[in-house]
C-alpha positions in Angstrom: 0.0 0.0 0.0 1.1 3.4 -0.7 1.6 5.8 2.1 0.2 9.3 1.8 2.1 12.2 3.0 0.3 15.0 4.8 0.8 18.4 3.3 2.3 20.8 5.7 1.1 24.4 5.6 3.7 27.0 6.1 2.8 30.3 7.5 4.9 33.4 6.9 5.3 35.8 9.7 5.1 39.4 8.4 6.1 42.4 10.3 4.2 45.5 10.1 6.5 48.5 9.4 5.5 51.8 10.7 5.5 54.6 8.2 6.3 58.2 9.1 3.2 60.4 9.2 3.1 62.8 6.4 2.9 66.4 7.3 -0.1 68.2 5.8 0.5 70.9 3.2 -0.4 74.3 4.7 -0.7 76.3 1.5 -0.3 76.1 -2.2 1.3 79.6 -2.6 4.5 79.9 -4.7 7.5 80.5 -2.4 9.6 83.6 -3.1 13.0 82.8 -4.5 16.1 83.4 -2.4 17.5 86.0 -4.9 15.6 88.1 -7.4 15.7 86.9 -11.1 17.6 90.0 -12.4 20.0 90.1 -9.4 23.7 90.4 -10.5 26.7 89.2 -8.4 30.2 89.8 -9.7 31.9 86.5 -9.1 35.0 84.8 -10.4 32.9 83.0 -13.0 31.8 86.4 -14.3 35.4 87.2 -14.9 35.9 84.0 -16.8 32.9 84.6 -19.0 34.1 88.2 -19.7 37.6 87.0 -20.7 36.1 84.3 -22.9 33.7 86.7 -24.6 36.5 89.2 -25.3 38.7 86.5 -26.7 35.9 85.2 -29.0 35.0 88.7 -30.3 38.7 89.7 -30.9 39.3 86.4 -32.8 36.2 87.0 -34.9 37.4 90.5 -35.8 40.8 89.3 -36.7 39.4 86.6 -39.0 37.1 89.2 -40.6 40.0 91.5 -41.3 42.1 88.7 -42.7 39.2 87.7 -45.0 38.8 91.3 -46.2 42.5 91.5 -47.0 42.4 88.3 -48.9 39.4 89.5 -50.9 41.2 92.7 -51.7 44.1 90.7 -53.0 41.8 88.6 -55.1 40.2 91.8 -56.5 43.6 93.1 -57.5 44.6 89.9 -59.2 41.3 89.8 -61.1 41.6 93.4 -62.2 45.2 92.8 -63.6 44.1 89.6 -65.4 41.0 91.1 -66.9 42.6 94.4 -68.0 44.3 92.6 -70.8 42.0 92.1 -73.7 43.1 89.5 -76.1 42.8 90.3 -79.8 40.2 88.4 -81.8 41.5 86.2 -84.4 
């Protein structure tokens, strides 16, 4: 004869965890910022940005003057080449 096994039931013990009580919201008004939006503080980062912007503007002006000089040179070369008119054969 076959013996039957009894099924054992296992019970899990669960612990209840306490959650922190949420504090109720008192108002829905927007809080004032710590500093105004258009407030200006002169910091070390401001100096870095000023130096960088002066550098960028000066390099831009230098490249533009070089470009104008090169274009003038091309204009001179073109005027010398086109001043000669070849005779028609």
